[in-house]
Residue frames as a rotation matrix with the C-alpha (Angstrom) as fourth column:
MET 1
0.596 0.801 -0.054 -0.02
0.803 -0.595 0.026 0.03
-0.011 -0.059 -0.998 0.04
GLU 2
-0.337 -0.650 0.681 1.29
0.624 -0.696 -0.355 3.47
0.705 0.305 0.641 -0.93
GLN 3
0.504 0.475 -0.721 1.32
0.849 -0.426 0.313 6.07
-0.158 -0.770 -0.618 1.67
GLU 4
0.571 -0.383 0.726 2.42
0.105 -0.843 -0.527 9.71
0.814 0.377 -0.442 1.74
MET 5
0.115 -0.664 -0.738 5.36
0.965 0.251 -0.075 10.68
0.236 -0.704 0.670 3.83
SER 6
0.797 0.183 0.576 5.49
0.113 -0.981 0.155 13.96
0.594 -0.058 -0.802 5.71
VAL 7
-0.135 -0.881 -0.453 8.72
0.910 0.071 -0.408 15.40
0.392 -0.467 0.793 7.27
TYR 8
0.838 0.327 0.436 8.50
0.083 -0.867 0.491 18.23
0.539 -0.375 -0.754 9.84
TYR 9
-0.124 -0.831 -0.542 11.58
0.918 0.110 -0.380 19.81
0.376 -0.545 0.750 11.52
ASP 10
0.924 0.346 0.164 11.52
0.226 -0.838 0.496 22.50
0.309 -0.421 -0.853 14.16
GLU 11
0.190 -0.973 0.130 14.86
0.382 -0.049 -0.923 24.08
0.904 0.225 0.363 14.21
LYS 12
-0.158 -0.195 0.968 14.37
-0.682 -0.688 -0.250 26.07
0.714 -0.699 -0.024 17.34
GLY 13
0.574 0.360 0.735 13.07
-0.791 0.477 0.383 23.02
-0.213 -0.802 0.559 19.27
ASP 14
-0.440 -0.800 -0.408 15.46
-0.895 0.427 0.129 20.68
0.071 0.422 -0.904 17.33
TYR 15
-0.204 0.574 0.793 12.73
-0.265 0.747 -0.609 18.16
-0.942 -0.334 0.000 16.76
LEU 16
-0.759 -0.042 -0.649 12.38
-0.636 0.262 0.726 15.92
0.139 0.964 -0.226 13.66
GLU 17
-0.168 0.738 0.654 9.16
-0.339 0.579 -0.741 14.18
-0.926 -0.346 0.153 12.89
ILE 18
-0.845 -0.079 -0.529 8.67
-0.526 0.304 0.794 11.68
0.098 0.949 -0.298 10.00
MET 19
-0.218 0.819 0.531 5.15
-0.421 0.412 -0.808 10.39
-0.880 -0.400 0.255 9.53
PHE 20
-0.995 -0.043 -0.087 4.06
-0.096 0.528 0.844 7.67
0.010 0.848 -0.530 6.99
GLY 21
-0.321 0.947 -0.027 0.32
0.531 0.203 0.822 8.05
0.784 0.250 -0.568 6.03
GLY 22
-0.857 0.022 0.515 -1.48
-0.407 -0.642 -0.650 8.96
0.316 -0.766 0.559 9.28
SER 23
-0.347 0.745 -0.569 -4.23
0.695 0.612 0.377 8.19
0.629 -0.265 -0.731 11.52
SER 24
0.025 0.427 0.904 -6.58
-0.376 -0.834 0.404 10.27
0.926 -0.350 0.139 13.61
SER 25
0.906 0.304 0.295 -6.18
-0.391 0.334 0.858 7.73
0.162 -0.892 0.422 16.46
ASP 26
0.263 -0.899 -0.350 -2.47
0.280 0.418 -0.864 7.57
0.923 0.130 0.362 16.78
TYR 27
0.999 -0.022 0.048 -0.45
-0.052 -0.309 0.950 7.76
-0.006 -0.951 -0.309 19.97
GLY 28
0.298 -0.955 0.013 3.20
-0.641 -0.210 -0.738 8.32
0.708 0.211 -0.674 20.90
ASP 29
0.975 -0.144 -0.169 5.26
0.219 0.746 0.628 5.52
0.035 -0.650 0.759 22.55
HIS 30
0.519 -0.840 0.159 8.63
-0.851 -0.525 0.008 6.82
0.077 -0.139 -0.987 24.02
VAL 31
0.895 -0.305 -0.327 11.18
0.264 0.950 -0.164 4.14
0.361 0.061 0.931 23.23
SER 32
-0.162 -0.938 -0.306 14.03
0.936 -0.047 -0.350 6.28
0.314 -0.343 0.885 24.55
GLU 33
-0.214 0.084 -0.973 14.60
0.580 -0.790 -0.196 9.71
-0.786 -0.607 0.120 26.07
ASP 34
-0.505 -0.119 -0.855 14.71
-0.345 -0.880 0.326 11.29
-0.791 0.460 0.403 22.63
VAL 35
-0.912 0.164 -0.377 12.84
-0.307 0.339 0.889 8.92
0.274 0.926 -0.259 20.37
VAL 36
-0.307 0.885 0.350 8.98
-0.392 0.218 -0.894 8.42
-0.867 -0.412 0.280 20.15
LEU 37
-0.982 0.150 0.118 7.25
0.176 0.468 0.866 6.06
0.075 0.871 -0.486 17.82
PHE 38
-0.421 0.902 -0.098 3.74
-0.830 -0.427 -0.359 6.97
-0.366 -0.070 0.928 16.68
LYS 39
-0.978 0.188 0.093 1.39
0.205 0.948 0.243 3.93
-0.042 0.257 -0.966 16.46
ASP 40
-0.322 0.947 0.009 -2.22
-0.446 -0.160 0.880 3.39
0.835 0.279 0.474 15.39
GLN 41
-0.402 0.270 0.875 -4.32
-0.912 -0.038 -0.407 2.75
-0.077 -0.962 0.261 18.49
GLY 42
0.586 0.804 0.102 -6.28
-0.762 0.589 -0.269 -0.05
-0.277 0.080 0.958 16.87
THR 43
0.927 -0.184 -0.326 -3.59
-0.087 0.742 -0.665 -1.91
0.364 0.645 0.672 14.94
GLU 44
0.639 -0.769 -0.028 -0.33
0.109 0.055 0.993 -1.00
-0.761 -0.637 0.119 16.74
GLU 45
0.505 -0.439 0.743 1.08
0.852 0.118 -0.510 -0.28
0.137 0.891 0.434 13.28
ILE 46
-0.196 -0.688 -0.698 4.00
0.661 -0.619 0.424 2.19
-0.724 -0.379 0.577 13.31
LEU 47
0.705 0.538 0.462 2.92
0.707 -0.476 -0.523 5.39
-0.061 0.695 -0.716 11.63
GLY 48
0.637 -0.485 0.599 5.97
0.019 -0.767 -0.641 7.52
0.771 0.420 -0.479 12.22
VAL 49
0.218 -0.679 -0.701 8.87
0.966 0.251 0.057 8.53
0.137 -0.690 0.711 14.44
GLY 50
0.868 0.032 0.495 9.81
0.000 -0.998 0.065 11.66
0.496 -0.056 -0.866 16.27
ILE 51
0.079 -0.929 -0.362 13.43
0.930 0.199 -0.309 12.56
0.359 -0.313 0.879 17.38
PHE 52
0.995 0.084 -0.046 14.04
0.095 -0.855 0.510 15.16
0.004 -0.512 -0.859 20.03
ASN 53
0.410 -0.890 -0.198 17.59
-0.443 -0.385 0.810 16.83
-0.797 -0.244 -0.552 20.05
PHE 54
0.966 0.138 0.217 17.96
0.117 0.516 -0.849 15.72
-0.229 0.845 0.483 16.43
LYS 55
0.662 -0.749 -0.010 21.26
-0.541 -0.469 -0.698 17.53
0.518 0.468 -0.716 15.90
LYS 56
0.166 -0.561 0.811 22.78
-0.913 0.223 0.341 15.71
-0.372 -0.797 -0.475 18.82
HIS 57
0.353 0.139 0.925 22.05
-0.076 0.990 -0.120 12.30
-0.932 -0.028 0.360 17.07
THR 58
0.871 -0.099 0.481 23.51
0.490 0.246 -0.836 13.10
-0.036 0.964 0.263 13.68
HIS 59
0.056 -0.987 -0.151 27.14
0.835 -0.037 0.549 13.69
-0.548 -0.157 0.822 12.85
ASP 60
-0.900 -0.302 -0.313 26.78
0.030 -0.761 0.648 16.19
-0.434 0.574 0.694 9.90
LEU 61
0.086 0.982 -0.167 23.41
-0.060 -0.162 -0.985 17.49
-0.995 0.094 0.045 8.67
ASP 62
0.004 -0.161 -0.987 24.96
-0.925 -0.375 0.057 17.82
-0.379 0.913 -0.150 5.21
ASP 63
-0.892 -0.452 0.021 25.31
-0.425 0.851 0.307 14.03
-0.157 0.265 -0.951 5.12
LEU 64
-0.349 0.835 0.425 21.56
0.112 0.487 -0.866 13.43
-0.930 -0.255 -0.264 5.22
LYS 65
-0.789 0.064 -0.611 20.30
-0.612 -0.168 0.773 12.43
-0.053 0.984 0.172 1.73
LEU 66
-0.222 0.742 0.633 17.07
-0.009 0.648 -0.762 10.98
-0.975 -0.175 -0.137 0.68
LYS 67
-0.986 -0.077 -0.149 16.40
-0.159 0.156 0.975 9.51
-0.052 0.985 -0.166 -2.76
LEU 68
-0.235 0.970 0.063 12.77
-0.382 -0.032 -0.924 9.81
-0.894 -0.241 0.378 -3.80
PRO 69
0.407 0.855 0.322 10.44
-0.668 0.038 0.744 8.01
0.623 -0.518 0.586 -4.28
VAL 70
-0.756 -0.643 0.126 11.17
-0.552 0.521 -0.651 5.96
0.353 -0.561 -0.749 -1.17
LYS 71
0.333 0.803 -0.494 9.40
-0.323 0.589 0.741 2.92
0.886 -0.087 0.455 0.14
ILE 72
-0.675 -0.457 0.579 9.46
-0.643 -0.020 -0.765 2.22
0.361 -0.889 -0.281 3.82
ASN 73
0.297 0.711 -0.638 8.01
-0.061 0.680 0.730 -0.91
0.953 -0.178 0.245 5.55
LEU 74
-0.409 -0.441 0.798 8.06
-0.777 -0.290 -0.559 -0.45
0.478 -0.849 -0.224 9.39
SER 75
0.622 0.783 -0.001 5.98
-0.649 0.517 0.558 -3.63
0.437 -0.347 0.830 10.01
GLN 76
0.535 -0.523 -0.663 9.23
0.349 0.852 -0.390 -5.57
0.769 -0.023 0.638 10.69
LEU 77
-0.196 -0.674 0.713 10.61
-0.324 -0.641 -0.695 -3.02
0.925 -0.367 -0.093 13.11
LYS 78
0.544 0.271 -0.794 11.07
0.658 0.449 0.605 -4.33
0.521 -0.851 0.066 16.69
VAL 79
0.075 -0.487 0.870 12.01
-0.418 -0.808 -0.416 -2.08
0.905 -0.333 -0.265 19.51
């Protein structure tokens, strides 16, 4: 199934959020101090990820590259 991907970055708050598709009934599950997974309440499917203190977790922002279109399957992700 194809889904839209949305990327949001708040430079002042240093917060990156990547969402795949979306759901009006999602919730955030903190898996570490700075990482939250967004899941569908009914299916537990992972819908996205949020990263606080993003710059702290990346070596060089110029190294971030994304080739589009991109296909991501998070159904196999285990935390």
